[in-house]
Structure formats: structure tokens, C-alpha cells
PDB file of N, CA, C and O in Angstrom, chain B, residues numbered from 101:
ATOM      1  N   MET B 101     137.919 -13.248-109.721  1.00  0.00           N
ATOM      2  CA  MET B 101     138.654 -13.458-108.617  1.00  0.00           C
ATOM      3  C   MET B 101     138.316 -14.361-107.670  1.00  0.00           C
ATOM      4  O   MET B 101     137.370 -14.262-106.889  1.00  0.00           O
ATOM      5  N   GLU B 102     139.262 -15.426-107.764  1.00  0.00           N
ATOM      6  CA  GLU B 102     139.464 -16.612-107.295  1.00  0.00           C
ATOM      7  C   GLU B 102     139.736 -16.610-105.699  1.00  0.00           C
ATOM      8  O   GLU B 102     140.768 -15.999-105.420  1.00  0.00           O
ATOM      9  N   LYS B 103     138.974 -17.211-104.466  1.00  0.00           N
ATOM     10  CA  LYS B 103     138.706 -17.194-103.060  1.00  0.00           C
ATOM     11  C   LYS B 103     140.239 -18.272-102.556  1.00  0.00           C
ATOM     12  O   LYS B 103     140.435 -19.456-102.833  1.00  0.00           O
ATOM     13  N   THR B 104     141.082 -17.359-101.787  1.00  0.00           N
ATOM     14  CA  THR B 104     142.178 -18.142-101.622  1.00  0.00           C
ATOM     15  C   THR B 104     142.166 -18.321-100.163  1.00  0.00           C
ATOM     16  O   THR B 104     143.181 -18.808 -99.666  1.00  0.00           O
ATOM     17  N   THR B 105     141.019 -17.955 -99.266  1.00  0.00           N
ATOM     18  CA  THR B 105     140.774 -18.386 -97.998  1.00  0.00           C
ATOM     19  C   THR B 105     139.701 -19.020 -97.915  1.00  0.00           C
ATOM     20  O   THR B 105     138.633 -18.526 -98.275  1.00  0.00           O
ATOM     21  N   MET B 106     139.830 -20.378 -97.361  1.00  0.00           N
ATOM     22  CA  MET B 106     138.581 -21.372 -97.785  1.00  0.00           C
ATOM     23  C   MET B 106     138.677 -22.004 -96.344  1.00  0.00           C
ATOM     24  O   MET B 106     139.556 -22.010 -95.483  1.00  0.00           O
ATOM     25  N   THR B 107     137.127 -22.653 -96.458  1.00  0.00           N
ATOM     26  CA  THR B 107     136.930 -23.160 -94.975  1.00  0.00           C
ATOM     27  C   THR B 107     136.928 -24.671 -94.885  1.00  0.00           C
ATOM     28  O   THR B 107     136.853 -25.085 -96.042  1.00  0.00           O
ATOM     29  N   ALA B 108     136.979 -25.714 -94.004  1.00  0.00           N
ATOM     30  CA  ALA B 108     137.146 -26.975 -93.891  1.00  0.00           C
ATOM     31  C   ALA B 108     136.409 -27.583 -95.233  1.00  0.00           C
ATOM     32  O   ALA B 108     136.939 -28.306 -96.077  1.00  0.00           O
ATOM     33  N   LEU B 109     135.312 -27.196 -95.218  1.00  0.00           N
ATOM     34  CA  LEU B 109     134.108 -27.548 -95.881  1.00  0.00           C
ATOM     35  C   LEU B 109     134.507 -27.447 -97.239  1.00  0.00           C
ATOM     36  O   LEU B 109     134.257 -28.430 -97.937  1.00  0.00           O
ATOM     37  N   GLU B 110     135.114 -26.407 -97.810  1.00  0.00           N
ATOM     38  CA  GLU B 110     135.664 -25.952 -99.215  1.00  0.00           C
ATOM     39  C   GLU B 110     136.741 -26.802 -99.545  1.00  0.00           C
ATOM     40  O   GLU B 110     136.797 -27.610-100.472  1.00  0.00           O
ATOM     41  N   ILE B 111     137.713 -26.500 -98.569  1.00  0.00           N
ATOM     42  CA  ILE B 111     138.969 -27.283 -98.737  1.00  0.00           C
ATOM     43  C   ILE B 111     138.753 -28.819 -99.329  1.00  0.00           C
ATOM     44  O   ILE B 111     139.229 -29.315-100.350  1.00  0.00           O
ATOM     45  N   ALA B 112     137.878 -29.395 -98.343  1.00  0.00           N
ATOM     46  CA  ALA B 112     137.287 -31.514 -98.548  1.00  0.00           C
ATOM     47  C   ALA B 112     136.820 -30.902 -99.848  1.00  0.00           C
ATOM     48  O   ALA B 112     137.807 -30.847-100.581  1.00  0.00           O
ATOM     49  N   GLU B 113     135.506 -30.304-100.602  1.00  0.00           N
ATOM     50  CA  GLU B 113     134.899 -30.167-101.621  1.00  0.00           C
ATOM     51  C   GLU B 113     136.265 -30.233-102.774  1.00  0.00           C
ATOM     52  O   GLU B 113     136.376 -31.002-103.729  1.00  0.00           O
ATOM     53  N   TYR B 114     137.226 -29.160-102.324  1.00  0.00           N
ATOM     54  CA  TYR B 114     138.206 -29.126-103.582  1.00  0.00           C
ATOM     55  C   TYR B 114     139.363 -30.221-103.830  1.00  0.00           C
ATOM     56  O   TYR B 114     139.826 -30.700-104.866  1.00  0.00           O
ATOM     57  N   LEU B 115     139.615 -30.407-102.598  1.00  0.00           N
ATOM     58  CA  LEU B 115     140.331 -32.026-102.673  1.00  0.00           C
ATOM     59  C   LEU B 115     139.586 -33.214-102.832  1.00  0.00           C
ATOM     60  O   LEU B 115     140.383 -34.121-103.072  1.00  0.00           O
ATOM     61  N   GLY B 116     138.395 -33.638-102.808  1.00  0.00           N
ATOM     62  CA  GLY B 116     137.740 -34.531-102.978  1.00  0.00           C
ATOM     63  C   GLY B 116     137.100 -35.534-101.838  1.00  0.00           C
ATOM     64  O   GLY B 116     136.237 -36.394-102.016  1.00  0.00           O
ATOM     65  N   VAL B 117     137.820 -35.148-100.526  1.00  0.00           N
ATOM     66  CA  VAL B 117     137.874 -35.868 -99.320  1.00  0.00           C
ATOM     67  C   VAL B 117     136.700 -35.266 -98.922  1.00  0.00           C
ATOM     68  O   VAL B 117     135.991 -34.428 -99.480  1.00  0.00           O
ATOM     69  N   ASN B 118     136.573 -36.087 -97.389  1.00  0.00           N
ATOM     70  CA  ASN B 118     135.969 -35.856 -96.469  1.00  0.00           C
ATOM     71  C   ASN B 118     136.052 -34.408 -95.464  1.00  0.00           C
ATOM     72  O   ASN B 118     137.173 -33.900 -95.442  1.00  0.00           O
ATOM     73  N   ARG B 119     135.090 -33.779 -94.724  1.00  0.00           N
ATOM     74  CA  ARG B 119     135.551 -32.705 -94.326  1.00  0.00           C
ATOM     75  C   ARG B 119     136.317 -33.207 -93.030  1.00  0.00           C
ATOM     76  O   ARG B 119     137.298 -32.624 -92.569  1.00  0.00           O
ATOM     77  N   ALA B 120     135.769 -34.331 -92.509  1.00  0.00           N
ATOM     78  CA  ALA B 120     136.733 -35.088 -91.143  1.00  0.00           C
ATOM     79  C   ALA B 120     138.346 -34.959 -91.765  1.00  0.00           C
ATOM     80  O   ALA B 120     139.283 -34.327 -91.277  1.00  0.00           O
ATOM     81  N   THR B 121     138.318 -35.748 -92.953  1.00  0.00           N
ATOM     82  CA  THR B 121     139.434 -36.101 -93.278  1.00  0.00           C
ATOM     83  C   THR B 121     140.316 -35.000 -93.331  1.00  0.00           C
ATOM     84  O   THR B 121     141.514 -35.274 -93.259  1.00  0.00           O
ATOM     85  N   ILE B 122     139.909 -33.518 -93.468  1.00  0.00           N
ATOM     86  CA  ILE B 122     140.742 -32.597 -93.295  1.00  0.00           C
ATOM     87  C   ILE B 122     141.151 -32.016 -91.913  1.00  0.00           C
ATOM     88  O   ILE B 122     142.200 -31.479 -91.556  1.00  0.00           O
ATOM     89  N   TYR B 123     139.976 -32.296 -91.233  1.00  0.00           N
ATOM     90  CA  TYR B 123     139.937 -32.083 -89.677  1.00  0.00           C
ATOM     91  C   TYR B 123     141.887 -32.674 -89.079  1.00  0.00           C
ATOM     92  O   TYR B 123     142.844 -32.093 -88.569  1.00  0.00           O
ATOM     93  N   ARG B 124     141.520 -34.444 -89.660  1.00  0.00           N
ATOM     94  CA  ARG B 124     142.479 -35.140 -89.307  1.00  0.00           C
ATOM     95  C   ARG B 124     143.793 -34.267 -89.528  1.00  0.00           C
ATOM     96  O   ARG B 124     144.605 -33.748 -88.762  1.00  0.00           O
ATOM     97  N   TRP B 125     143.598 -34.353 -91.351  1.00  0.00           N
ATOM     98  CA  TRP B 125     145.285 -33.857 -91.913  1.00  0.00           C
ATOM     99  C   TRP B 125     145.928 -32.313 -91.098  1.00  0.00           C
ATOM    100  O   TRP B 125     147.085 -31.897 -91.159  1.00  0.00           O
ATOM    101  N   SER B 126     144.996 -31.819 -90.512  1.00  0.00           N
ATOM    102  CA  SER B 126     145.202 -30.376 -89.903  1.00  0.00           C
ATOM    103  C   SER B 126     146.050 -30.592 -89.014  1.00  0.00           C
ATOM    104  O   SER B 126     147.180 -30.103 -89.018  1.00  0.00           O
ATOM    105  N   LEU B 127     145.508 -31.501 -87.980  1.00  0.00           N
ATOM    106  CA  LEU B 127     146.057 -31.775 -86.719  1.00  0.00           C
ATOM    107  C   LEU B 127     147.034 -32.915 -86.612  1.00  0.00           C
ATOM    108  O   LEU B 127     147.835 -32.769 -85.689  1.00  0.00           O
ATOM    109  N   TYR B 128     147.111 -33.535 -87.014  1.00  0.00           N
ATOM    110  CA  TYR B 128     148.219 -34.776 -87.341  1.00  0.00           C
ATOM    111  C   TYR B 128     148.952 -34.790 -88.687  1.00  0.00           C
ATOM    112  O   TYR B 128     150.144 -35.088 -88.612  1.00  0.00           O
ATOM    113  N   ALA B 129     148.573 -34.585 -89.623  1.00  0.00           N
ATOM    114  CA  ALA B 129     149.579 -34.631 -90.880  1.00  0.00           C
ATOM    115  C   ALA B 129     149.844 -33.139 -91.729  1.00  0.00           C
ATOM    116  O   ALA B 129     149.814 -32.857 -92.927  1.00  0.00           O
ATOM    117  N   GLY B 130     150.077 -32.463 -90.672  1.00  0.00           N
ATOM    118  CA  GLY B 130     150.477 -30.927 -91.419  1.00  0.00           C
ATOM    119  C   GLY B 130     149.883 -30.439 -92.231  1.00  0.00           C
ATOM    120  O   GLY B 130     150.496 -30.313 -93.291  1.00  0.00           O
ATOM    121  N   LEU B 131     148.944 -30.102 -92.209  1.00  0.00           N
ATOM    122  CA  LEU B 131     148.186 -29.595 -93.642  1.00  0.00           C
ATOM    123  C   LEU B 131     147.728 -28.363 -93.007  1.00  0.00           C
ATOM    124  O   LEU B 131     146.757 -28.175 -92.274  1.00  0.00           O
ATOM    125  N   PRO B 132     148.730 -27.468 -93.486  1.00  0.00           N
ATOM    126  CA  PRO B 132     148.831 -25.865 -93.020  1.00  0.00           C
ATOM    127  C   PRO B 132     147.139 -25.068 -92.797  1.00  0.00           C
ATOM    128  O   PRO B 132     146.388 -25.009 -93.770  1.00  0.00           O
ATOM    129  N   SER B 133     146.772 -24.589 -91.637  1.00  0.00           N
ATOM    130  CA  SER B 133     145.531 -24.186 -91.323  1.00  0.00           C
ATOM    131  C   SER B 133     145.541 -23.009 -90.433  1.00  0.00           C
ATOM    132  O   SER B 133     146.458 -23.361 -89.692  1.00  0.00           O
ATOM    133  N   LYS B 134     145.137 -21.769 -89.947  1.00  0.00           N
ATOM    134  CA  LYS B 134     144.972 -21.135 -89.007  1.00  0.00           C
ATOM    135  C   LYS B 134     143.587 -21.328 -88.486  1.00  0.00           C
ATOM    136  O   LYS B 134     142.520 -21.346 -89.099  1.00  0.00           O
ATOM    137  N   GLN B 135     143.948 -21.526 -86.708  1.00  0.00           N
ATOM    138  CA  GLN B 135     142.429 -21.628 -85.818  1.00  0.00           C
ATOM    139  C   GLN B 135     142.082 -20.401 -85.399  1.00  0.00           C
ATOM    140  O   GLN B 135     142.695 -19.831 -84.497  1.00  0.00           O
ATOM    141  N   VAL B 136     140.951 -19.827 -86.090  1.00  0.00           N
ATOM    142  CA  VAL B 136     140.590 -18.129 -85.785  1.00  0.00           C
ATOM    143  C   VAL B 136     139.174 -18.294 -84.497  1.00  0.00           C
ATOM    144  O   VAL B 136     138.236 -19.089 -84.542  1.00  0.00           O
ATOM    145  N   ASN B 137     139.427 -17.388 -83.582  1.00  0.00           N
ATOM    146  CA  ASN B 137     138.547 -17.109 -82.568  1.00  0.00           C
ATOM    147  C   ASN B 137     138.425 -19.064 -81.179  1.00  0.00           C
ATOM    148  O   ASN B 137     137.776 -19.582 -80.271  1.00  0.00           O
ATOM    149  N   GLY B 138     139.394 -19.220 -81.927  1.00  0.00           N
ATOM    150  CA  GLY B 138     138.910 -20.751 -80.518  1.00  0.00           C
ATOM    151  C   GLY B 138     138.549 -21.723 -81.838  1.00  0.00           C
ATOM    152  O   GLY B 138     139.344 -22.656 -81.954  1.00  0.00           O
ATOM    153  N   ARG B 139     137.592 -21.677 -82.756  1.00  0.00           N
ATOM    154  CA  ARG B 139     137.123 -22.984 -83.279  1.00  0.00           C
ATOM    155  C   ARG B 139     136.820 -23.261 -84.789  1.00  0.00           C
ATOM    156  O   ARG B 139     136.622 -24.322 -85.380  1.00  0.00           O
ATOM    157  N   VAL B 140     136.843 -22.180 -85.150  1.00  0.00           N
ATOM    158  CA  VAL B 140     137.014 -21.917 -87.012  1.00  0.00           C
ATOM    159  C   VAL B 140     138.062 -22.211 -87.418  1.00  0.00           C
ATOM    160  O   VAL B 140     138.942 -21.399 -87.133  1.00  0.00           O
ATOM    161  N   ARG B 141     138.423 -23.226 -88.096  1.00  0.00           N
ATOM    162  CA  ARG B 141     139.860 -23.708 -88.951  1.00  0.00           C
ATOM    163  C   ARG B 141     139.527 -22.922 -90.484  1.00  0.00           C
ATOM    164  O   ARG B 141     138.549 -23.253 -91.154  1.00  0.00           O
ATOM    165  N   LEU B 142     140.759 -21.537 -91.042  1.00  0.00           N
ATOM    166  CA  LEU B 142     140.320 -21.314 -92.084  1.00  0.00           C
ATOM    167  C   LEU B 142     141.603 -22.379 -92.577  1.00  0.00           C
ATOM    168  O   LEU B 142     142.248 -23.172 -91.891  1.00  0.00           O
ATOM    169  N   TYR B 143     141.725 -21.971 -94.462  1.00  0.00           N
ATOM    170  CA  TYR B 143     142.854 -22.275 -95.447  1.00  0.00           C
ATOM    171  C   TYR B 143     143.338 -22.030 -96.028  1.00  0.00           C
ATOM    172  O   TYR B 143     142.539 -21.635 -96.877  1.00  0.00           O
ATOM    173  N   ASN B 144     144.370 -21.874 -96.440  1.00  0.00           N
ATOM    174  CA  ASN B 144     144.876 -20.726 -97.095  1.00  0.00           C
ATOM    175  C   ASN B 144     145.086 -21.617 -98.567  1.00  0.00           C
ATOM    176  O   ASN B 144     145.803 -22.613 -98.472  1.00  0.00           O
ATOM    177  N   LYS B 145     144.531 -21.320 -99.836  1.00  0.00           N
ATOM    178  CA  LYS B 145     144.230 -22.784-100.908  1.00  0.00           C
ATOM    179  C   LYS B 145     145.420 -22.718-101.986  1.00  0.00           C
ATOM    180  O   LYS B 145     145.301 -23.323-103.051  1.00  0.00           O
ATOM    181  N   GLU B 146     146.563 -21.976-101.690  1.00  0.00           N
ATOM    182  CA  GLU B 146     147.709 -21.701-102.276  1.00  0.00           C
ATOM    183  C   GLU B 146     148.736 -22.757-101.434  1.00  0.00           C
ATOM    184  O   GLU B 146     149.531 -23.585-101.880  1.00  0.00           O
ATOM    185  N   LYS B 147     148.318 -22.306 -99.705  1.00  0.00           N
ATOM    186  CA  LYS B 147     149.807 -23.577 -98.982  1.00  0.00           C
ATOM    187  C   LYS B 147     149.105 -24.798 -99.048  1.00  0.00           C
ATOM    188  O   LYS B 147     149.664 -25.893 -98.980  1.00  0.00           O
ATOM    189  N   VAL B 148     147.770 -24.614 -99.194  1.00  0.00           N
ATOM    190  CA  VAL B 148     147.456 -26.265 -99.557  1.00  0.00           C
ATOM    191  C   VAL B 148     147.347 -27.211-100.738  1.00  0.00           C
ATOM    192  O   VAL B 148     147.067 -28.408-100.810  1.00  0.00           O
ATOM    193  N   ASP B 149     147.744 -26.033-101.895  1.00  0.00           N
ATOM    194  CA  ASP B 149     148.367 -27.045-102.954  1.00  0.00           C
ATOM    195  C   ASP B 149     149.448 -27.370-102.908  1.00  0.00           C
ATOM    196  O   ASP B 149     149.937 -28.236-103.634  1.00  0.00           O
ATOM    197  N   GLU B 150     150.266 -26.498-101.712  1.00  0.00           N
ATOM    198  CA  GLU B 150     151.803 -26.660-101.919  1.00  0.00           C
ATOM    199  C   GLU B 150     152.177 -27.975-100.970  1.00  0.00           C
ATOM    200  O   GLU B 150     152.948 -28.901-101.223  1.00  0.00           O
ATOM    201  N   TRP B 151     151.146 -27.671 -99.471  1.00  0.00           N
ATOM    202  CA  TRP B 151     150.902 -29.175 -99.057  1.00  0.00           C
ATOM    203  C   TRP B 151     150.761 -30.629 -99.790  1.00  0.00           C
ATOM    204  O   TRP B 151     151.198 -31.742 -99.497  1.00  0.00           O
ATOM    205  N   VAL B 152     149.978 -30.151-100.851  1.00  0.00           N
ATOM    206  CA  VAL B 152     149.302 -31.359-101.643  1.00  0.00           C
ATOM    207  C   VAL B 152     150.320 -31.965-102.443  1.00  0.00           C
ATOM    208  O   VAL B 152     150.468 -33.141-102.776  1.00  0.00           O
ATOM    209  N   LYS B 153     151.020 -30.906-102.697  1.00  0.00           N
ATOM    210  CA  LYS B 153     152.562 -31.492-103.824  1.00  0.00           C
ATOM    211  C   LYS B 153     153.041 -32.042-102.897  1.00  0.00           C
ATOM    212  O   LYS B 153     153.029 -33.271-102.972  1.00  0.00           O
ATOM    213  N   GLY B 154     153.394 -31.687-102.182  1.00  0.00           N
ATOM    214  CA  GLY B 154     154.609 -32.204-101.425  1.00  0.00           C
ATOM    215  C   GLY B 154     154.566 -33.017-100.366  1.00  0.00           C
ATOM    216  O   GLY B 154     155.014 -34.032-100.899  1.00  0.00           O
ATOM    217  N   GLU B 155     154.307 -33.387 -99.006  1.00  0.00           N
ATOM    218  CA  GLU B 155     154.395 -34.221 -98.197  1.00  0.00           C
ATOM    219  C   GLU B 155     152.561 -35.058 -97.762  1.00  0.00           C
ATOM    220  O   GLU B 155     152.316 -36.154 -97.257  1.00  0.00           O
ATOM    221  N   GLY B 156     151.597 -33.931 -98.245  1.00  0.00           N
ATOM    222  CA  GLY B 156     150.203 -34.123 -98.634  1.00  0.00           C
ATOM    223  C   GLY B 156     150.135 -35.540 -99.745  1.00  0.00           C
ATOM    224  O   GLY B 156     149.227 -36.371 -99.728  1.00  0.00           O
ATOM    225  N   ASN B 157     151.456 -35.559-100.777  1.00  0.00           N
ATOM    226  CA  ASN B 157     150.835 -36.936-101.447  1.00  0.00           C
ATOM    227  C   ASN B 157     151.121 -38.389-100.563  1.00  0.00           C
ATOM    228  O   ASN B 157     150.499 -39.440-100.722  1.00  0.00           O
ATOM    229  N   GLU B 158     152.317 -38.131 -99.523  1.00  0.00           N
ATOM    230  CA  GLU B 158     152.437 -39.617 -98.754  1.00  0.00           C
ATOM    231  C   GLU B 158     151.257 -39.840 -98.397  1.00  0.00           C
ATOM    232  O   GLU B 158     150.762 -40.891 -98.804  1.00  0.00           O
ATOM    233  N   VAL B 159     150.432 -38.946 -97.535  1.00  0.00           N
ATOM    234  CA  VAL B 159     149.178 -39.610 -97.506  1.00  0.00           C
ATOM    235  C   VAL B 159     148.517 -40.299 -97.994  1.00  0.00           C
ATOM    236  O   VAL B 159     148.206 -41.453 -97.696  1.00  0.00           O
ATOM    237  N   LYS B 160     148.098 -39.386 -99.162  1.00  0.00           N
ATOM    238  CA  LYS B 160     146.967 -40.014 -99.932  1.00  0.00           C
ATOM    239  C   LYS B 160     147.311 -41.176-100.225  1.00  0.00           C
ATOM    240  O   LYS B 160     146.644 -42.168 -99.931  1.00  0.00           O
ATOM    241  N   GLU B 161     148.572 -41.199-100.943  1.00  0.00           N
ATOM    242  CA  GLU B 161     149.116 -42.777-101.685  1.00  0.00           C
ATOM    243  C   GLU B 161     149.254 -43.846-100.574  1.00  0.00           C
ATOM    244  O   GLU B 161     148.865 -45.013-100.617  1.00  0.00           O
ATOM    245  N   GLY B 162     149.969 -43.119 -99.444  1.00  0.00           N
ATOM    246  CA  GLY B 162     150.049 -44.368 -98.732  1.00  0.00           C
ATOM    247  C   GLY B 162     148.667 -45.055 -97.912  1.00  0.00           C
ATOM    248  O   GLY B 162     148.596 -46.076 -97.229  1.00  0.00           O
ATOM    249  N   GLY B 163     147.661 -44.087 -98.269  1.00  0.00           N
ATOM    250  CA  GLY B 163     146.113 -44.766 -98.107  1.00  0.00           C
ATOM    251  C   GLY B 163     145.820 -44.967 -96.209  1.00  0.00           C
ATOM    252  O   GLY B 163     145.050 -45.696 -95.583  1.00  0.00           O
ATOM    253  N   ASN B 164     147.003 -43.777 -95.705  1.00  0.00           N
ATOM    254  CA  ASN B 164     146.786 -43.889 -94.568  1.00  0.00           C
ATOM    255  C   ASN B 164     146.291 -41.912 -94.264  1.00  0.00           C
ATOM    256  O   ASN B 164     146.903 -40.991 -94.804  1.00  0.00           O
ATOM    257  N   GLU B 165     145.104 -41.726 -93.312  1.00  0.00           N
ATOM    258  CA  GLU B 165     144.930 -40.168 -93.160  1.00  0.00           C
ATOM    259  C   GLU B 165     145.219 -40.212 -92.280  1.00  0.00           C
ATOM    260  O   GLU B 165     144.276 -40.484 -91.536  1.00  0.00           O
ATOM    261  N   ALA B 166     146.136 -40.089 -91.776  1.00  0.00           N
ATOM    262  CA  ALA B 166     147.109 -39.822 -90.323  1.00  0.00           C
ATOM    263  C   ALA B 166     146.233 -40.089 -89.454  1.00  0.00           C
ATOM    264  O   ALA B 166     146.510 -40.022 -88.257  1.00  0.00           O
TER     265      ALA B 166
END
């Protein structure tokens, strides 16, 4: 069974970017996430995949990490 809820570190490894980039994308570029207990961010893999296929490509291709 494939894991669908992932941490920032797991999503960073999955996308091949730094964890800080994931946090920036979450805050400024609309990367979908849920904040739990006011400090932990969790990511749904399917929603992240959709984001990457859509507007996320603009961030990666443009070279501007928000």
C-alpha cells in the first residue's frame, strides 16, 4: 500500500528538492498542505502530484522558487 500522506521531508525527497523549498512553495506558491497542531505540515501525495502537473511546472521551469 502506497503512502498518501507525507511530511515535508518525504515530499522534498519525492520531488527532488530541498525541504526549505517545499516550505516556500507551501507558503508562497500554493503547494497544497495541511498544518497540524500549529507546526507540522502534511502533504497529500495525490494533491501534490496535481499541483506539480499544473501550476507547479511554472515555478520549476521559471527557476523562481517563489
